[in-house]
C-alpha positions as a Markdown table, in Angstrom:
| # | Residue | x | y | z |
|---|---|---|---|---|
| 1 | Val | 0.0 | 0.0 | 0.0 |
| 2 | Asp | 1.4 | 3.4 | -1.0 |
| 3 | Val | 1.3 | 6.3 | 1.5 |
| 4 | Lys | 0.1 | 9.5 | -0.1 |
| 5 | Val | 2.3 | 12.4 | 0.6 |
| 6 | Thr | 1.0 | 16.0 | 0.2 |
| 7 | Ala | 2.9 | 19.0 | 1.4 |
| 8 | Gln | 2.8 | 22.7 | 0.7 |
| 9 | Ile | 5.5 | 25.4 | 0.9 |
| 10 | Arg | 4.4 | 29.1 | 1.0 |
| 11 | Tyr | 6.7 | 32.0 | 0.3 |
| 12 | Ala | 4.7 | 35.0 | 1.4 |
| 13 | Asn | 6.5 | 37.9 | -0.4 |
| 14 | Ala | 8.1 | 36.3 | -3.4 |
| 15 | Asp | 6.4 | 35.8 | -6.8 |
| 16 | Pro | 7.0 | 32.6 | -8.8 |
| 17 | Val | 9.8 | 34.2 | -10.8 |
| 18 | Thr | 11.7 | 35.2 | -7.7 |
| 19 | Thr | 11.0 | 31.8 | -6.0 |
| 20 | Phe | 12.2 | 29.8 | -9.0 |
| 21 | Ala | 15.4 | 31.9 | -9.2 |
| 22 | Met | 16.0 | 30.9 | -5.6 |
| 23 | Leu | 15.4 | 27.2 | -6.3 |
| 24 | Leu | 18.0 | 27.4 | -9.1 |
| 25 | Asp | 20.6 | 28.9 | -6.8 |
| 26 | Gln | 23.3 | 26.3 | -5.9 |
| 27 | Glu | 24.0 | 28.1 | -2.5 |
| 28 | Phe | 20.3 | 27.9 | -1.6 |
| 29 | Gln | 20.1 | 24.2 | -2.4 |
| 30 | Glu | 23.3 | 23.5 | -0.4 |
| 31 | Glu | 21.8 | 25.5 | 2.6 |
| 32 | Val | 18.7 | 23.3 | 2.4 |
| 33 | Cys | 20.9 | 20.2 | 2.5 |
| 34 | Arg | 22.8 | 21.4 | 5.6 |
| 35 | Ala | 19.5 | 22.5 | 7.3 |
| 36 | Thr | 18.1 | 19.0 | 6.9 |
| 37 | Gly | 21.1 | 17.6 | 8.9 |
| 38 | Ala | 23.1 | 16.2 | 5.9 |
| 39 | Val | 26.6 | 15.1 | 7.0 |
| 40 | Ser | 27.6 | 15.4 | 3.3 |
| 41 | His | 25.8 | 16.5 | 0.2 |
| 42 | Glu | 26.1 | 17.2 | -3.6 |
| 43 | Val | 23.9 | 19.4 | -5.6 |
| 44 | Ser | 23.6 | 20.1 | -9.3 |
| 45 | Val | 21.3 | 22.5 | -11.2 |
| 46 | Asp | 20.8 | 22.2 | -14.9 |
| 47 | Gln | 18.7 | 24.6 | -16.9 |
| 48 | Ala | 17.2 | 23.8 | -20.3 |
| 49 | Ala | 14.3 | 24.9 | -22.4 |
| 50 | Gly | 12.9 | 27.3 | -19.8 |
| 51 | Gly | 12.8 | 24.6 | -17.2 |
| 52 | Ala | 15.4 | 23.0 | -14.9 |
| 53 | Thr | 16.5 | 19.8 | -13.2 |
| 54 | Ile | 17.6 | 20.1 | -9.6 |
| 55 | Arg | 19.4 | 17.1 | -8.2 |
| 56 | Ser | 20.6 | 16.7 | -4.6 |
| 57 | Ser | 22.2 | 13.8 | -3.0 |
| 58 | Arg | 22.6 | 13.9 | 0.8 |
| 59 | Glu | 23.9 | 11.6 | 3.4 |
| 60 | Leu | 21.6 | 11.8 | 6.4 |
| 61 | Pro | 21.9 | 10.3 | 9.9 |
| 62 | Thr | 19.3 | 7.7 | 10.8 |
| 63 | Asp | 19.1 | 8.8 | 14.5 |
| 64 | Asp | 15.4 | 9.5 | 14.3 |
| 65 | Phe | 14.5 | 6.3 | 12.5 |
| 66 | Pro | 12.9 | 3.4 | 14.3 |
| 67 | Asp | 15.3 | 0.5 | 15.1 |
| 68 | Phe | 13.7 | -1.9 | 12.7 |
| 69 | Ile | 14.7 | 0.4 | 9.8 |
| 70 | Lys | 18.2 | 1.1 | 11.2 |
| 71 | Thr | 18.8 | -2.6 | 11.1 |
| 72 | Phe | 18.4 | -2.4 | 7.2 |
| 73 | Val | 20.2 | 0.8 | 6.5 |
| 74 | Gly | 22.7 | 1.5 | 9.3 |
| 75 | Asp | 23.7 | 4.8 | 10.8 |
| 76 | Thr | 23.2 | 6.9 | 7.6 |
| 77 | Val | 21.2 | 6.8 | 4.4 |
| 78 | Gln | 21.9 | 8.3 | 1.0 |
| 79 | Val | 18.8 | 10.3 | -0.1 |
| 80 | Val | 18.7 | 11.4 | -3.7 |
| 81 | Arg | 16.1 | 13.9 | -4.8 |
| 82 | Val | 15.5 | 15.0 | -8.4 |
| 83 | Asp | 13.1 | 17.8 | -9.2 |
| 84 | Gln | 12.3 | 18.4 | -12.9 |
| 85 | Trp | 10.5 | 21.7 | -13.6 |
| 86 | Gly | 8.9 | 22.6 | -16.9 |
| 87 | Ala | 8.9 | 26.1 | -18.4 |
| 88 | Ala | 6.9 | 28.9 | -16.9 |
| 89 | Ala | 3.3 | 29.8 | -17.9 |
| 90 | Ala | 2.5 | 33.5 | -18.5 |
| 91 | Asp | 1.7 | 34.0 | -14.7 |
| 92 | Gly | 4.9 | 32.3 | -13.6 |
| 93 | Ser | 3.2 | 29.0 | -12.8 |
| 94 | Arg | 5.2 | 25.8 | -13.3 |
| 95 | Asp | 4.6 | 22.1 | -13.2 |
| 96 | Gly | 7.1 | 19.4 | -12.7 |
| 97 | Thr | 8.0 | 16.0 | -11.2 |
| 98 | Ile | 9.8 | 14.9 | -8.0 |
| 99 | Val | 11.5 | 11.6 | -7.3 |
| 100 | Val | 13.1 | 10.9 | -3.9 |
| 101 | Glu | 15.0 | 7.7 | -3.4 |
| 102 | Ile | 16.7 | 6.2 | -0.4 |
| 103 | Lys | 19.7 | 4.4 | -1.7 |
| 104 | Gly | 20.2 | 0.9 | -0.2 |
| 105 | Ala | 16.6 | 0.8 | 1.0 |
| 106 | Pro | 13.7 | 0.0 | -1.4 |
| 107 | Val | 12.0 | 3.3 | -0.6 |
| 108 | Arg | 10.9 | 5.8 | -3.3 |
| 109 | Leu | 8.6 | 8.8 | -3.6 |
| 110 | Asn | 7.2 | 9.6 | -7.0 |
| 111 | Gly | 5.1 | 12.7 | -7.4 |
| 112 | Ser | 4.3 | 16.0 | -9.0 |
| 113 | Ile | 5.3 | 19.5 | -8.0 |
| 114 | Thr | 3.6 | 22.7 | -8.8 |
| 115 | Met | 4.4 | 26.3 | -8.3 |
| 116 | Arg | 1.5 | 28.8 | -8.4 |
| 117 | Pro | 1.1 | 32.6 | -7.7 |
| 118 | Asp | -0.5 | 33.0 | -4.3 |
| 119 | Gly | -1.5 | 36.6 | -3.6 |
| 120 | Ala | 1.8 | 38.5 | -3.4 |
| 121 | Gly | 3.6 | 35.2 | -2.9 |
| 122 | Thr | 4.0 | 31.7 | -4.2 |
| 123 | Ala | 2.7 | 28.3 | -3.2 |
| 124 | Glu | 4.7 | 25.2 | -4.1 |
| 125 | Ser | 2.9 | 21.9 | -3.7 |
| 126 | Val | 4.2 | 18.3 | -3.6 |
| 127 | Gln | 1.9 | 15.4 | -4.2 |
| 128 | Gly | 3.2 | 11.9 | -4.4 |
| 129 | Asp | 3.1 | 8.2 | -3.6 |
| 130 | Leu | 5.7 | 6.9 | -1.1 |
| 131 | Lys | 6.4 | 3.2 | -1.7 |
| 132 | Ala | 8.5 | 0.8 | 0.3 |
| 133 | Ser | 8.9 | -2.5 | -1.4 |
| 134 | Val | 9.9 | -4.5 | 1.7 |
| 135 | Pro | 8.0 | -7.7 | 2.1 |
| 136 | Leu | 5.7 | -7.6 | 5.1 |
| 137 | Leu | 7.2 | -4.4 | 6.5 |
| 138 | Gly | 6.4 | -2.1 | 3.6 |
| 139 | Gly | 3.6 | -0.2 | 5.3 |
| 140 | Lys | 5.5 | 0.2 | 8.5 |
| 141 | Val | 8.5 | 1.6 | 6.6 |
| 142 | Glu | 6.3 | 4.0 | 4.7 |
| 143 | Arg | 4.7 | 5.3 | 7.8 |
| 144 | Ala | 8.1 | 5.7 | 9.5 |
| 145 | Val | 9.7 | 7.6 | 6.6 |
| 146 | Glu | 6.8 | 9.9 | 5.8 |
| 147 | Pro | 7.4 | 12.3 | 8.8 |
| 148 | Ser | 11.0 | 12.7 | 7.6 |
| 149 | Ile | 9.8 | 13.8 | 4.2 |
| 150 | Arg | 7.4 | 16.3 | 5.8 |
| 151 | Ala | 10.2 | 17.6 | 8.1 |
| 152 | Ala | 12.4 | 18.1 | 5.0 |
| 153 | Val | 9.7 | 20.1 | 3.2 |
| 154 | Ala | 9.1 | 22.3 | 6.4 |
| 155 | Lys | 12.9 | 22.9 | 6.6 |
| 156 | Glu | 13.0 | 24.0 | 2.9 |
| 157 | Glu | 10.2 | 26.4 | 3.6 |
| 158 | Glu | 12.1 | 27.8 | 6.6 |
| 159 | Val | 15.4 | 28.2 | 4.7 |
| 160 | Gly | 13.5 | 29.8 | 1.8 |
| 161 | Gly | 11.8 | 32.3 | 4.0 |
| 162 | Arg | 15.1 | 33.4 | 5.5 |
| 163 | Trp | 16.8 | 33.4 | 2.0 |
| 164 | Leu | 14.1 | 35.6 | 0.5 |
| 165 | Ala | 14.2 | 38.0 | 3.5 |
| 166 | Arg | 17.9 | 38.8 | 2.8 |
């Protein structure tokens, strides 16, 4: 059974053009990695045809994971996230896809991402399916991992708010 993941990030005083420029900034992406507790990370940003692919790979400690998961993965996990954004519409709206994989663990999030004008700001939404293909334990793993994904999204919103206020 997949776990549905929905999350929203709001940037109050930045339009989609400003918000997207922030997402494309290597420094911003690295700051998000550090803020999520990564012990090491790599980020690449590639722009093409009005859109972009943002790829991050971070090594994260598993301190907050339940013991039954740590047994599988050890003290750290490699989390790879790839966001692919399409070109902007006239109002700055964008659509894209997100994939998050935990290397060495059969856990994957596949979903869609959208960016929409929201008053004077921007709303970024993530909707996806989190799937753990672990016999018998799949549902338990999904329920254990989902809060970490939510926490990472909240951290990105926090870092973005600070970044845009500079």
